[in-house]
N, C-alpha and C positions, 0 to 999 in steps of 0.2 A: 666158142671155145672158152672154157672157164679158167681157173687159176693154173699157173705154171708151177711145176715142181722141178727144181734143178738139183741134181745129185752129183757130187764129185765121186766118181768111181775110182779114179787113180790120180793121186796127188804127187806121185814120185817121178822117177826118171828111169834110165837104163840100169841103175844100181839096184841089185836085188835087196829087197826089204820085206820084213814080215809085217810092217805097218803101212807101207805105201806101195800100191801097184803103179804101173806105168800109166801114162796119160790116157784119160778117158773121162768124159762128162756126159751125163744123161739129162735130157730135157723131156718132160712129160706134160702133155696137155690133151686131156680127153683121150682119143684113140691115136693121137700122134705121139710116137715115141722116137726121139731123135738121139742118136749117138754121135758125139764129137770125139773122134779118135778111138782107137781100139788097141791100146798097148797091152803088154802081157799082164794077165790077171783080170782083164775086163769081164769075161764071161762069169767068173766066180763072183765078182763084185755085183754084176747084174742080178744074179740069183739072190745074193744077200740083200739086194734092194727090192726084191720081189718081182723081178722082170725076167721072163723067159725070152730067149733070143728070137723066137718066132714072132714076138710082138714088135720088134724093131721095124719102123717104117722108113727111116732115113739114116744113112751113115755118111758123115762128112769127115774127111781127113784134112788136118791142118797142114801136113806135109808127110813126106815118105820115109822119114827116119824110122828105124826098127822099134824104138820105144814108143812110137805113136801108131805103128801099123802091125806090131808083132803078133796080135791075135786075129788079124784079118783072115789068114788062111785057116786056122782052126775054127773060126766062126763060120766061114763058108762050108767047110767040111761038116761041121755039126748040123748045119741047116739041111743037109741031105738026109739026115736021120728021119725015117718015115713020120714019126710023131711030131716033127718040127716043120713039116712041109705044108701044113694046112693053113696057108696064109690067105687073107682076104684080098690082098693086092700085092703089087710089086714092091720089092725092096729097092729103094733108090740109093745108089752109092756114088759119091762124088769126091773128087780131089782136084788139086791144082795141076799146073803144067807137068806133063809127062805121066799123068795118072793112068791113062788108057794103056800106054806102053808097059807101065808097071803091072797093071792087071793082066795084060796079055802075056807078059813074061812069067807071071805066076802060073797062068794056065798052061804054058809050055812045060813047066816043071811038074805040075800036079794033075793036069789033064781033067778027066771026068770027075775026079775026086772033089773038085771045087766048082765044077760047072753046074750052076743051078738052072741054066737055060734062060732065054730072053723073056719067057713068060713070067719068070719069077724075079728077075733082076734087071735094073736099068743102070747102066754105067755112064756117068757124066764126067767130062773134064772141063774145068773152069779156068779159062786163060785170060780173062779180062784184066787189063792193067789199070783201068779206072774203076770207080765204084760201079758195081753191077748188081742189079736186083733180079733175083730168080724167084718166081712165084711157084709155090707148091700147094696151092689151094688154101689150106688152113693156116699157112704162115708164109712169110717171105724171108729169103736169105739175101743179105747184102754181103759181098766179098770185096776184099782188097788184098793185094800182095803184102806180105810182111817181110821184114829185113832179117832173113835167116838163110834159107837156100832157095833155089829157083822154084820149087814146088810149093813154097810156103804161102798160105792164105789165112787171113783172119775172117771170122764169120760173125755176122750180126743177124740174129733171129728176131723177127718182129711179127707179132700176132695182131689180129684185127683190133683188139682192145688197146693197141698202142704200146704194149710192153715190149721192151727191147733188151735182149741179152747178147753180150759180145764175148767171144772167145778168141784170144789172140793166137793160140798155139805158140810156138817158139818164135821169138823175134828180139831184135835189138830195138832201142828207141828209134821211132820213125814217125813222121807226120801221118802216115797212113793209119797207124794204130790210134792216134789221137782222133783223126777224122772218123774212123769206123766206130769209135766208142762215144762219139759226141752225144751227151745227154742220155746215155743208156741207163736203164734201171739197174743193171748188174753187169759188171765187167769182171770176167774171169781171166786173169792175166798171169802169164808165167813170171816167176821170180826165182830163177834157177840157183843163184849164188848170192852170198852176202855182198854188200857194197865194196868191201875191200878185195873181193875176188872176181871183179868184173871180167867176163869173158866175151869175146866178139860173138855177135849173133844171139846174145841172151841178155835178159834184163836182170837188174838187182832190185831189191825192195824200194829204194828211193827213186829209181827210174820208173818202176811200175807206178809208184805214187805220183810221179810227175805227169805221166800219161793220164791217170785218172783225174788229177786236178785240172789239167789243161782241157780235158774233154768234158768236165763237169758231170761225172758219173755219180749216181746216187749211192751205189754200194760196190765195193771192191773186194774181190776174193783173190788172194795170192796163191799160186799153186806151182807145180812142177819143181819141187824142192830136191836138190842134191843133199846128201847127208850133212854137209857143212852148215846148212840152214838150220838144222836142229840144235846147233851148238852156239847160236848167237841170237840176239834180240832182233828178229826179223821185223816184228811189229814196230819197234822203236826206230829202226832204220827207215821204214816206210813213212812213219809219222814226220820225218824231216821234210816231206814234200806233200803229204796228203792228210787232211784232217776230217774226212768223211767217214761213213760206216765202213769198217774194215774187218775182214775175217781171214784167218790163215787156214787154207784147205787141209782137210784130212779125209781119208777114204770114208765114203758113205755119209759124209756131211750133206744135209739137204737144206735147201732154201725155197720158201714158198713166195711166189709173186702173184699179185692180183691187182 
């Protein structure tokens, strides 16, 4: 596996925006195409990034809120289009506690419209409360529950070259986030609101920076911005607790790791 390309597809939230789609991150490495979350706007952003949805090999959901899953049904529906069914292997789709019931419930509503069949899709539910490593051949995923809702998971993607990318999804400050991000090459961390607007279950720039500093990550990307974040000095707030490489996510921003 060669260099990894990470692209922020959606740096926003549930709030409609012409500049920020809802949560989604793309990770590409050779023929492996991983999608982390699929909020509204994901498929359009994928096309803008040069990726058709039939190329997605793995889809991992951080949790089941609509701004992280809103394009799940449209994606499944679109994959039934004849020209998008020529896959070389199964699409693996995974989520945390309750994900299978969530998927089954969508099936009861939409039926055959989103049923791709067991030959095309593998559904996994990850319920480990301790660090758990799941091997997918060309990469490993380590998961830990995050401090948001019951289905919340953080993901650590590690490739054989030892490169590690961590995606927190939504979370408040917690030791699990620090543990999962330990010595990561890249931490993609939610930073929903400015420090002065701290909300339960979410991080602020300085708290995200605290996690990155305690974990010793090499590069931090803040994402999942509500509109208030565009009106304050988010970078300055993060610098209160973190002095490493820092970027503020924007849609279609890419990072190369090797």
